[in-house]
C-alpha positions in Angstrom: 16.4 19.0 -9.1 16.2 17.8 -5.5 14.0 19.8 -3.1 15.0 20.4 0.5 12.3 17.9 1.6 13.3 15.0 -0.6 14.9 11.9 0.9 16.7 9.1 -0.9 15.7 5.5 -1.2 19.0 3.7 -0.9 17.8 0.1 -0.6 14.7 -2.0 -1.0 14.0 -5.6 0.0 11.2 -8.1 0.2 10.4 -11.6 1.4 8.2 -13.5 -1.1 4.5 -13.5 -0.2 2.9 -16.9 0.6 1.2 -18.8 3.4 3.6 -20.6 5.7 2.5 -19.7 9.2 6.0 -19.0 10.5 7.0 -16.2 12.9 6.5 -12.8 11.2 10.0 -11.8 12.4 11.6 -14.3 10.1 10.0 -12.7 7.1 10.9 -9.2 8.2 14.6 -10.0 8.8 14.9 -11.4 5.2 13.4 -8.1 3.8 15.4 -5.9 6.1 18.7 -7.6 5.3 17.9 -7.4 1.6 17.2 -3.7 1.8 20.4 -3.0 3.8 22.5 -5.0 1.4 20.8 -3.3 -1.6 21.9 0.0 0.1 25.5 -1.2 0.3 25.4 -0.7 4.1 25.5 -2.9 7.2 23.0 -3.0 10.1 25.6 -1.1 12.2 25.2 1.9 9.8 21.5 2.3 10.5 20.6 5.1 12.9 16.9 4.5 13.2 14.6 1.5 12.8 10.9 2.2 12.1 8.6 -0.8 12.3 5.1 -1.2 10.9 3.1 -3.1 13.5 1.0 -6.3 13.2 -1.8 -6.8 15.7 -2.1 -10.5 15.1 1.3 -11.6 16.4 1.2 -10.7 20.1 3.5 -8.2 21.9 6.4 -8.5 19.5 4.0 -7.3 16.7 2.9 -4.3 18.8 6.5 -3.1 19.2 7.8 -4.1 15.8 10.6 -1.5 15.6 12.2 -2.9 18.7 11.4 -6.5 17.6 13.2 -6.1 14.3 16.1 -4.2 16.0 16.6 -7.0 18.5 16.5 -9.7 15.7 19.1 -7.8 13.7 21.2 -7.4 16.8 21.0 -4.7 19.5 23.1 -1.8 18.2 21.8 1.2 20.1 19.8 2.4 17.1 16.7 4.5 17.9 13.4 2.8 17.2 9.7 3.5 16.7 6.6 1.4 16.0 3.6 2.5 14.0 0.1 1.1 13.6 -2.4 2.5 11.1 -4.0 -0.6 9.8 -3.3 -0.9 6.0 -1.5 2.5 6.1 1.0 1.3 8.8 3.9 1.0 6.3 3.6 4.6 5.2 3.1 5.8 8.7 6.4 4.1 9.6 8.0 5.6 6.6 6.8 9.0 7.5 8.1 8.7 11.0 11.6 7.9 9.6 11.4 10.6 7.0 10.6 13.3 9.5 13.5 12.2 11.8 15.8 12.5 8.8 14.4 15.9 7.7 14.7 17.1 11.3 18.4 16.3 11.2 18.1 13.7 13.9 19.5 10.9 11.8 21.1 10.3 8.5 19.9 6.8 7.5 16.9 4.7 8.6 15.4 1.3 8.1 11.6 0.9 7.6 10.2 -2.6 7.8 6.9 -4.4 8.0 6.0 -8.1 8.1 2.9 -10.2 8.9 1.7 -13.7 9.4 -2.0 -14.0 8.8 -4.7 -16.5 9.8 -6.7 -18.6 7.4 -9.7 -16.8 5.9 -10.5 -13.1 6.0 -9.0 -10.8 8.6 -11.1 -10.2 11.7 -10.7 -8.5 15.1 -8.7 -10.3 17.8 -10.6 -12.5 20.2 -12.4 -11.0 23.2 -15.5 -8.9 23.9 -14.9 -5.2 23.1 -18.4 -3.5 22.8 -16.8 0.0 22.7 -14.6 -1.0 19.7 -16.2 0.1 16.4 -14.1 -2.5 14.4 -15.3 -5.3 16.7 -18.9 -4.0 16.5 -19.1 -3.9 12.7 -18.5 -7.6 12.6 -21.0 -8.4 15.5 -23.8 -5.9 14.7 -23.6 -5.7 10.9 -21.9 -8.9 9.9 -19.6 -6.6 7.9 -16.6 -8.8 7.3 -13.9 -7.3 5.0 -15.3 -9.0 1.9 -18.7 -7.5 2.8 -17.1 -4.1 3.1 -15.4 -4.5 -0.3 -18.8 -5.5 -1.7 -20.4 -2.4 -0.4 -18.0 -0.3 -2.4 -18.5 -2.5 -5.5 -22.3 -2.2 -5.3 -22.0 1.6 -4.9 -19.9 1.7 -8.0 -22.5 -0.3 -9.9 -25.4 1.8 -8.6 -23.8 5.2 -9.1 -21.7 4.7 -12.2 -23.1 1.7 -14.0 -20.1 -0.6 -13.4 -20.6 -4.3 -14.1 -19.2 -7.6 -12.8 -17.5 -7.9 -16.2 -15.7 -4.6 -15.6 -14.4 -6.0 -12.3 -13.3 -9.2 -13.9 -11.1 -7.3 -16.4 -9.2 -5.7 -13.5 -8.2 -9.2 -12.2 -7.2 -10.4 -15.7 -4.9 -7.3 -16.1 -3.3 -7.7 -12.7 -2.8 -11.4 -13.0 -1.0 -10.8 -16.3 1.2 -8.1 -14.7 2.3 -10.4 -11.8 3.2 -13.4 -13.9 6.9 -12.9 -13.6 7.1 -11.1 -10.3 9.4 -13.3 -8.1 7.8 -12.0 -4.9 4.2 -12.6 -5.8 2.2 -15.4 -4.3 0.0 -16.0 -7.3 1.8 -16.2 -10.7 -0.8 -17.6 -13.0 -2.6 -16.2 -15.9 -6.3 -15.7 -15.2 -9.0 -15.5 -18.0 -12.1 -13.4 -18.0 -14.1 -16.7 -17.9 -12.1 -17.9 -14.9 -13.2 -14.9 -12.9 -16.8 -15.1 -13.9 -16.9 -18.8 -13.1 -15.5 -18.4 -9.6 -18.0 -18.5 -6.7 -19.7 -15.5 -5.4 -18.3 -14.5 -2.0 -20.1 -11.3 -1.2 -22.4 -10.2 -4.0 -21.4 -8.8 -6.5 -17.8 -9.9 -5.8 -16.5 -13.3 -6.7 -13.7 -15.3 -5.2 -11.2 -14.0 -7.9 -12.3 -10.4 -7.3 -11.1 -10.4 -3.7 -7.5 -10.5 -2.5 -6.3 -13.3 -0.2 -4.6 -12.9 3.2 -0.9 -13.6 3.0 2.4 -13.8 4.9 5.0 -11.4 3.7 7.5 -8.7 4.4 9.0 -5.6 2.8 11.7 -3.1 3.9 13.3 0.1 2.6 16.4 2.0 3.7 16.1 5.8 3.4 18.5 8.6 4.0 19.1 12.3 3.6 20.1 13.4 0.2 23.4 14.6 1.6 24.1 11.1 3.0 23.2 9.6 -0.4 25.7 11.9 -2.1 28.5 11.2 0.4 28.0 7.5 -0.2 28.1 7.7 -4.0 24.3 7.6 -4.6 23.5 11.1 -5.9 21.1 9.7 -8.4 19.1 7.6 -6.0 15.3 7.4 -6.3 13.8 10.1 -4.1 10.7 10.3 -1.9 9.2 13.6 -3.0 5.9 13.5 -1.1 4.1 11.5 1.6 0.4 11.8 2.6 -1.0 10.5 5.8 -4.2 12.6 5.9 -7.4 11.9 7.8 -10.9 12.6 6.5 -12.4 16.1 6.8 -15.7 16.6 8.6 -18.3 15.9 7.3 -17.3 12.6 5.7 -20.3 12.0 3.4 -19.3 8.4 2.4 -19.3 5.6 5.0 -15.8 4.5 5.9 -15.6 1.3 7.9 -15.6 0.7 10.8 -18.0 3.6 11.2 -21.7 2.7 10.8 -22.9 6.0 9.4 -21.8 9.2 7.7 -21.2 12.5 9.4 -24.0 15.1 9.4 -23.8 17.7 6.7 -26.8 19.6 7.9 -24.9 22.5 9.3 -21.5 22.1 7.7 -20.9 21.8 3.9 -19.3 18.7 2.5 -15.6 19.3 1.8 -14.6 20.0 -1.8 -12.5 16.8 -1.7 -13.6 13.6 -0.3 -11.3 11.5 1.9 -9.8 9.3 -0.7 -9.4 12.2 -3.2 -7.6 14.1 -0.4 -5.0 11.4 0.1 -3.7 11.7 -3.4 -4.1 15.5 -3.5 -1.9 16.0 -0.4 0.9 13.8 -1.8 0.7 15.6 -5.2 0.9 19.0 -3.5 3.9 18.1 -1.5 5.7 16.6 -4.5 4.8 19.4 -6.8 3.4 16.9 -9.3 0.1 15.9 -10.7 -1.5 12.8 -12.1 -0.3 13.7 -15.6 3.3 13.2 -14.4 2.8 9.6 -13.3 4.3 6.7 -15.2 3.0 4.1 -12.8 1.0 3.7 -9.6 0.7 0.9 -7.1 -2.9 1.0 -5.6 -4.5 -1.1 -2.9 -6.7 -3.5 -4.8 -8.3 -5.2 -1.9 -11.0 -6.0 -4.5 -11.1 -5.4 -8.3 -13.8 -2.8 -7.8 -11.7 -0.8 -5.4 -8.9 -0.5 -8.0 -11.3 1.2 -10.3 -12.2 3.7 -7.6 -8.5 4.4 -7.1 -8.1 5.5 -10.7 -10.5 8.3 -10.0 -9.1 9.2 -6.6 -5.6 9.5 -8.2 -7.0 11.8 -10.8 -6.2 9.5 -13.7 -9.7 10.1 -15.0 -13.0 11.8 -13.9 -15.5 10.1 -11.6 -17.4 7.4 -13.5 -14.7 7.0 -16.2 -12.5 4.3 -14.7 -14.1 1.5 -16.6 -13.4 3.2 -19.9 -9.8 4.0 -18.8 -9.3 0.3 -18.1 -10.9 -0.8 -21.4 -8.8 1.7 -23.4 -5.6 0.0 -22.0 -4.4 3.2 -20.3 -3.6 1.3 -17.0 -1.5 -1.5 -18.5 1.9 -1.5 -20.3 1.9 0.9 -23.2 -0.8 3.1 -21.5 -0.4 6.5 -19.9 -0.1 5.2 -16.3 0.5 1.5 -15.6 -1.4 0.6 -12.5 -0.2 -2.3 -10.3 2.6 -3.5 -12.5 3.6 -5.7 -9.6 0.3 -7.6 -9.9 -1.1 -5.8 -6.9 -2.9 -7.6 -4.0 -4.5 -9.8 -6.7 -1.2 -11.5 -7.0 0.3 -10.9 -3.5 -2.5 -11.1 -1.0 -2.8 -8.9 2.0 0.0 -8.6 4.6 -1.2 -5.5 6.3 2.0 -3.9 7.8 4.1 -4.9 4.8 2.1 -4.0 1.7 2.4 -0.2 1.7 6.2 -0.7 2.0 6.1 -3.3 -0.8 4.4 -0.7 -3.0 7.4 1.6 -2.4 9.8 -1.2 -3.3 7.9 -1.9 -6.5 7.9 1.7 -7.7 11.6 2.1 -6.8 12.5 -0.9 -8.9 10.7 0.6 -11.9 12.3 4.0 -11.4 15.7 2.3 -11.3 14.9 0.2 -14.4 15.3 -3.0 -12.4 11.7 -4.5 -12.7 12.6 -7.1 -15.3 9.8 -8.3 -17.6 7.2 -6.1 -15.9 9.3 -2.9 -16.3 7.5 0.3 -17.1 9.8 1.7 -19.7 11.2 5.1 -19.1 9.5 5.5 -15.7 10.5 8.7 -13.9 7.6 9.2 -11.4 5.4 6.8 -9.6 2.9 6.8 -6.7 1.6 4.5 -4.1 -1.8 4.8 -2.5 -4.1 3.0 -0.1 -6.1 3.7 3.0 -6.0 2.3 6.5 -9.2 1.4 8.3 -10.6 4.3 10.5 -9.4 7.2 8.4 -5.7 6.6 7.7 -4.5 8.1 4.4 -1.4 6.5 2.8 0.4 7.7 -0.3 4.0 8.1 -1.4 5.3 9.9 -4.5 8.7 8.7 -5.8 10.7 10.3 -8.5 14.0 9.8 -10.3 
C-alpha cells in the first residue's frame, strides 16, 4: 500500500565514474537526460530541478540547480541548489520531495555531478581561520584519510577489529562491482592484494580507502498520482528520507569539530548521531532493519562500512566483523550491502554519490541490476553522512 507521504521514482540515470577532468556539467547532463528518458518524459515535462552543489567547480557549482537547468535549456522550471557535503544529494532529493508533497509540483529532476582534483579532497584555497574545516587541515593535519583512520583505530580499540577484517570488506565490494557498468574500478581484488598495498594512514592501506572521482547521477521523482496517470502505478517509491543533525551532547568527535560536546550537565542521547540517521528514516517509512534486502552505504573506508552495519541495525555494536564473515552482507545473505561495489569501486564524487545510491537501489527493486541483482528485493536503504552533522538516508520500497 502507498502512504500519503510516498513519492514515485520514475527515472534514474548515471554517468560512469572515472577521472577525466572535464566540466562537471557534461557529466550531469548525461545523467539527467538518462533519468528523464528512463521516466519516459522530456525536459519540458519537468516542473522543478533540484541540484546538489559542488564547491570545487566555481560559481556554476554553487548554483547547480540553475546550472543544470540552463544546460538542459531554459524552460521556466523552478530550481533549487543544495549543499550538505556528502549528504548533498539527499538534501536535494528532500527539497524536491517536499515540494511534491506540498502540492507545488508534480514531477522533479534531482541531479548531482562533480569533477575532483588529484589526491584527497581538501578545502578550497585561501586563508579562513574561522572555518573549522580549513582549521582541521592546518591545525591537526587531519586530511580525509586521517579522519577515516581515526574511525578505523577506534573500531580496533573498542571492538577488537583487525586490518584483516577491513581487507575482507574491500574484497567483497570489489567482487560486487565487477560487472557494474558505471563503476570506475572493475577488477577482482584478493585479500593478499589489500594487505600488500601501502599504508596511507595507519591502520588503513591504499586499497582500504576510496579514490576521488568524476561522476554524476540523477533521478526523476513524482507524486504517486502523477505516476498513476502516466501508467506507472507500480513505480519504486521513496518511503522515508532522513536529513537529521546530531543531538547535543554529541559524544563522538565528528569532523571538522576538534572535540566532543560536554556531557557534564546534559545526558548523552539514547541514540548517537549515526544511529539516529537510520532510525529517522525507518520511522518515517514504517520499516526496520529486518525488512531490508539491500543497503548502499558510504564506504569512504573499509572500516566505515563495518560501522554502518551497526548504525543500520543489521547487528549489535561490535558484531559487524562477524556479520561480514558469516556472509550476511553479500549475495545470499540477509541484507546485501553495497551490491554496486560502493565507493570502493566508484570513488567519491561528493554531490553525486548519495543520488547514485538511490539509483542503485531502484535498479534492484525493479529487477534491472543485471549480474549483481539482489533477487526478490522489495526494500532497500541508502545511508551516509555529510561533514559537519548532515544526516543522509533514503528508504525505497516496491
